[in-house]
C-alpha positions in Angstrom: -42.4 -52.2 58.1 -39.2 -52.3 56.1 -39.4 -56.0 56.5 -42.3 -55.9 54.3 -40.6 -54.4 51.3 -41.7 -56.5 48.3 -38.9 -58.4 46.8 -38.7 -58.7 42.9 -39.7 -62.2 42.8 -42.9 -64.6 42.8 -43.6 -63.8 46.5 -44.9 -60.4 45.6 -48.1 -61.9 44.3 -48.9 -64.0 47.2 -51.9 -63.0 49.8 -49.4 -62.4 52.5 -47.9 -59.4 50.6 -51.2 -57.6 50.9 -50.5 -56.9 54.6 -47.2 -55.1 53.6 -49.5 -52.2 52.1 -51.4 -51.6 55.3 -49.2 -48.7 56.5 -51.5 -47.5 59.3 -49.8 -48.8 62.4 -51.8 -47.1 65.4 -55.3 -47.1 66.3 -55.3 -43.4 66.1 -54.4 -43.2 62.6 -57.0 -45.8 61.7 -59.6 -43.9 63.5 -58.6 -40.6 61.9 -58.7 -42.1 58.5 -62.1 -43.8 59.1 -63.5 -40.4 60.2 -62.2 -38.4 57.3 -63.4 -41.0 54.8 -66.7 -41.2 56.5 -67.3 -37.4 56.7 -65.9 -36.7 53.1 -67.6 -39.7 51.6 -71.1 -38.9 53.1 -71.2 -35.4 52.3 -69.6 -36.2 48.8 -72.5 -38.5 48.0 -75.2 -36.3 49.4 -74.0 -33.1 47.6 -73.3 -34.6 44.2 -76.7 -36.6 44.3 -78.4 -33.2 45.0 -76.4 -31.7 42.1 -77.7 -34.6 39.8 -81.4 -34.1 41.0 -81.2 -30.4 40.4 -79.7 -30.7 36.9 -82.1 -33.6 35.5 -85.1 -32.4 37.4 -85.1 -29.1 35.6 -86.0 -29.4 31.9 -84.2 -26.1 31.1 -81.1 -27.1 32.8 -80.7 -30.4 31.6 -81.1 -29.5 28.0 -77.7 -27.6 28.1 -74.6 -29.4 27.3 -72.6 -27.6 30.0 -74.6 -29.1 32.7 -74.4 -32.5 31.1 -70.8 -32.4 31.7 -71.4 -31.1 35.2 -73.8 -34.0 35.8 -71.1 -36.3 34.5 -68.6 -35.0 36.8 -71.1 -35.3 39.7 -71.8 -39.0 38.9 -68.2 -39.9 38.6 -67.5 -38.2 42.2 -70.5 -40.2 43.6 -69.0 -43.4 42.2 -65.5 -42.5 43.3 -66.5 -41.6 46.9 -68.5 -44.8 47.4 -66.0 -47.3 45.9 -63.0 -45.4 47.3 -64.4 -45.2 51.0 -65.5 -48.8 51.0 -62.3 -50.3 49.6 -60.0 -47.8 51.3 -61.5 -48.0 54.9 -62.1 -51.9 54.6 -58.3 -52.3 53.6 -56.4 -49.9 55.7 -58.8 -49.6 58.9 -60.2 -53.1 59.1 -57.1 -54.5 57.5 -59.3 -56.9 55.2 -57.1 -58.8 53.1 -58.9 -62.0 52.5 -60.0 -61.0 48.9 -58.1 -62.3 45.7 -55.9 -60.4 43.3 -58.8 -60.1 40.8 -61.2 -58.4 43.4 -58.6 -55.9 44.6 -57.8 -55.0 40.9 -61.5 -54.8 40.1 -61.9 -52.3 43.1 -59.0 -50.4 42.2 -60.1 -50.2 38.5 -63.5 -48.8 39.7 -61.7 -46.1 41.7 -59.5 -45.2 38.6 -62.5 -45.1 36.4 -64.3 -42.8 38.6 -61.4 -40.3 39.3 -60.3 -40.4 35.5 -63.9 -39.7 34.4 -64.0 -36.9 36.9 -61.0 -35.2 35.3 -62.3 -36.0 31.8 -65.6 -34.3 32.6 -63.7 -31.3 33.8 -61.8 -31.2 30.4 -65.0 -31.5 28.4 -66.5 -28.6 30.6 -63.5 -26.6 29.8 -63.7 -27.0 26.2 -67.4 -26.5 26.1 -66.8 -23.1 27.9 -63.9 -22.4 25.4 -66.4 -23.0 22.5 -69.0 -21.0 24.1 -66.9 -17.9 24.6 -64.7 -18.1 21.6 -67.3 -18.9 19.0 -70.7 -17.7 20.5 -72.5 -17.4 17.3 -71.7 -21.2 16.1 -71.8 -22.6 19.7 -75.3 -24.1 19.4 -74.3 -25.7 16.1 -71.0 -27.1 17.3 -72.1 -28.3 20.8 -75.4 -30.2 20.4 -76.9 -32.6 23.1 -76.3 -35.5 20.6 -72.6 -34.6 20.4 -72.4 -34.1 24.2 -73.8 -37.5 25.0 -71.6 -38.9 22.5 -68.6 -37.2 24.1 -69.5 -38.5 27.5 -69.8 -42.1 26.2 -66.5 -42.2 24.8 -65.1 -40.5 27.9 -66.4 -43.1 30.1 -65.5 -46.0 27.8 -61.9 -44.7 27.5 -61.6 -44.3 31.2 -63.0 -47.8 31.9 -60.6 -49.5 29.4 -57.5 -47.9 30.8 -58.4 -48.6 34.5 -59.2 -52.0 33.6 -55.9 -52.9 32.0 -54.5 -54.3 35.2 -57.5 -56.7 35.7 -57.0 -57.7 31.9 -53.4 -58.7 32.4 -51.1 -55.6 32.8 -50.0 -56.3 36.4 -46.8 -57.3 38.0 -48.0 -60.8 38.8 -48.8 -61.8 35.3 -45.8 -60.0 33.7 -43.4 -60.9 36.6 -42.3 -57.4 36.7 -41.5 -54.7 39.3 -44.4 -53.9 41.5 -45.5 -50.6 42.9 -44.7 -49.7 46.4 -48.1 -47.9 46.8 -50.5 -50.5 45.4 -50.5 -54.2 45.4 -50.2 -56.1 42.2 -49.9 -52.8 40.2 -47.0 -52.8 37.7 -44.8 -49.8 37.9 -45.0 -49.2 34.1 -48.8 -49.1 34.1 -48.7 -46.7 37.1 -46.2 -44.5 35.0 -48.7 -44.6 32.1 -51.8 -43.8 34.3 -49.7 -40.8 35.8 -48.9 -39.6 32.3 -52.7 -39.8 31.4 -53.6 -37.8 34.4 -51.0 -35.2 33.8 -52.0 -34.7 30.1 -55.6 -34.3 31.2 -54.7 -31.8 33.8 -52.3 -30.1 31.1 -55.2 -29.9 28.6 -57.6 -28.4 31.3 -54.9 -25.7 32.2 -54.7 -24.8 28.6 -58.3 -24.7 27.9 -58.9 -22.6 30.8 -56.1 -20.4 30.1 -57.8 -19.6 26.8 -61.2 -19.4 28.5 -60.2 -16.9 31.1 -58.2 -15.0 28.3 -61.3 -14.8 26.2 -63.3 -13.8 29.3 -61.1 -10.8 30.0 -61.7 -9.8 26.3 -65.5 -10.1 26.8 -65.4 -8.1 30.0 -63.6 -5.3 28.2 -66.0 -5.5 25.2 -69.0 -5.2 27.5 -67.8 -2.2 29.4 -67.3 -0.6 25.9 -70.7 -1.7 24.4 -73.0 -1.7 27.4 -75.8 0.3 25.3 -75.7 -2.4 22.7 -77.2 -5.8 22.4 -78.5 -6.4 26.0 -79.2 -10.2 25.2 -75.8 -10.9 24.0 -74.3 -9.0 26.9 -76.2 -11.4 29.4 -75.0 -14.3 27.5 -71.4 -13.0 27.7 -71.8 -12.6 31.5 -73.1 -15.9 32.0 -70.2 -17.5 30.0 -67.7 -15.3 32.1 -69.3 -16.4 35.4 -69.2 -20.1 34.4 -65.6 -19.8 33.3 -64.6 -18.2 36.7 -66.5 -21.0 38.5 -65.1 -23.9 36.8 -61.6 -22.0 37.2 -62.1 -22.2 41.0 -63.0 -26.0 40.5 -59.7 -26.4 38.7 -57.7 -24.6 41.4 -59.2 -26.8 44.1 -58.5 -30.0 41.8 -54.9 -29.0 41.7 -54.6 -28.4 45.1 -56.1 -31.8 46.1 -54.5 -34.0 43.5 -51.0 -32.6 43.6 -49.7 -34.2 46.7 -50.8 -37.7 45.5 -49.4 -37.3 42.1 -46.0 -36.1 43.4 -45.8 -39.1 45.7 -46.8 -41.4 43.0 -44.2 -40.0 40.8 -41.5 -40.2 43.5 -42.3 -43.9 44.2 -41.5 -44.8 40.7 -37.9 -43.2 40.6 -37.2 -43.8 44.3 -38.1 -46.0 47.5 -40.7 -44.5 49.7 -40.2 -44.6 53.5 -42.9 -45.7 55.8 -43.6 -42.4 56.7 -44.2 -41.2 53.2 -46.5 -44.1 52.6 -48.7 -43.2 55.5 -48.6 -39.5 54.2 -49.7 -40.8 50.8 -52.7 -42.7 52.7 -53.8 -39.4 54.3 -53.4 -37.5 51.2 -55.6 -39.9 49.2 -58.4 -38.4 51.2 -58.0 -35.1 49.7 -59.4 -36.6 46.5 -62.5 -37.1 48.3 -62.4 -33.6 49.7 -62.1 -32.3 46.0 -65.2 -34.3 45.2 -67.0 -32.8 48.3 -66.1 -29.2 47.3 -67.0 -29.1 43.7 -70.9 -29.0 44.4 -70.5 -26.3 47.1 -68.7 -24.2 44.4 -71.7 -24.8 41.7 -74.1 -23.7 44.3 -72.5 -20.6 45.1 -71.6 -19.6 41.7 -74.2 -21.0 39.4 -77.4 -18.9 39.5 -79.4 -21.6 37.7 -78.6 -24.5 40.0 -79.0 -22.1 43.1 -82.3 -21.1 41.7 -83.3 -24.5 41.2 -82.1 -25.4 44.8 -84.4 -22.6 46.1 -87.4 -24.1 44.3 -86.8 -27.4 45.5 -86.3 -26.2 49.2 -89.6 -24.1 48.8 -91.4 -27.1 47.6 -90.0 -29.3 50.6 -91.0 -26.6 53.1 -94.7 -26.6 51.5 -94.8 -30.4 51.8 -93.7 -30.4 55.5 -96.5 -27.6 56.2 -99.3 -29.7 54.4 -99.3 -32.4 57.1 -99.7 -29.8 59.8 -102.5 -28.3 58.1 -104.3 -31.5 56.8 -105.6 -32.5 60.4 -107.4 -29.2 60.9 -108.9 -29.2 57.4 -109.9 -33.0 57.9 -111.5 -32.1 61.2 -113.3 -29.1 59.8 -114.5 -31.2 56.8 -115.7 -33.9 59.3 -117.6 -31.2 61.5 -119.2 -29.9 58.4 -120.4 -33.3 57.2 -121.8 -34.1 61.0 -123.5 -30.8 61.0 -125.2 -31.6 57.6 -126.3 -35.2 58.7 -127.6 -33.5 62.0 -129.6 -31.1 60.2 -131.0 -33.5 57.7 -132.1 -35.9 60.6 -133.8 -33.0 62.3 -135.6 -31.9 59.3 -137.0 -35.6 58.7 
C-alpha cells in the first residue's frame, strides 16, 4: 500500500488515486466492517426514528425546546447513519470508485453536515439545560419555541455551509495543495479547520455541562434543605437535574466514540500514517455510528417523559394486535345474530 502514497502533483486528483484510500486488504476486514456498519446503522435508524416519533406524536413533549433539540440530534444521527453506511460500505467493502470527485465530495459533505449538526444539537441542548437550571424563573421567556426553531435553522445552515466548502472549491484539486491521507480530494488545511470546528464544539459542550452539573449540585443541596417548601419548584428542579445527568452521559459516550477518530485526523496532518493506522481509522469510524446508536437508549432509560410515551405507544400497538384476533369472533357472533333474526322473521311470516 505504500506505493499508493499520493504524490504532491496533479495525479492526486485522478480517478486511479481513489483506490489508494481503499485500505481494507482482506475479505475478513471487509466482512467485519460491513457487519458493523449494517448492525450499527440499522439500529441507529430504528432507534432514532422511534425517538422522533415519540417526540412529535406527543403534544406535551414536542412543545418543549429541550426535546426539539433532542429531535434535531436524532434527525442528524439518522441522516449520518444512512449517508455514512451507504458511502462507507460502497467504498471500502465493494471498492466502488467509479464516481466523480463531485459525487464523492457531496457524500462527504452530507456525512460532515450530519455529524456536525449532531454535535451542534448537543451544544444547544447543553445551553438549554444551563439556562433552565441557572435562570429557572426566566427560562420560558428566554427559551421560546420560536427561538429554538431559529437556533436549529441557523445550526443546520452553518453546518451545511462548512461541510460544503470542499465541493464549492476548497479541495486539493482546485487549489493544487496537499491532500489529506485519509480522505480523497480533501485539502489538509480544510481538514485542520474542520477539526478545529469540532474541537471548539466539544469544548463549548464540556464548559456548558461543567456549569450545568455545578448548578445541579447546588440545586440538590437546596432541595435537601427546603424539601418542605414549594413542591412544584422542587419537582421542576429534579427534572432539570435528571436531564442534566442524562445529557452528561450522552457527552461521555460522545467523547469516547469520537476521540480515536479525531486523534488520528490530527496525527495525519502533522505526520504520515502507516497502513495499519489507516485501517485502524476505518474501523474507528464505525464508533461514530455506535455513538448515534447509544444516544436513544440513554434517552429511553433516563427520560421519564419519553419512556412514558414509549409505553403508551407499545400499549396501543398491543391493542391493535389483539383487535384482529377478537374481530372474527365478534363478526361471527354478529352474523349469527343476524341469521337468527332473519329466521325468526321468516318463521313469523
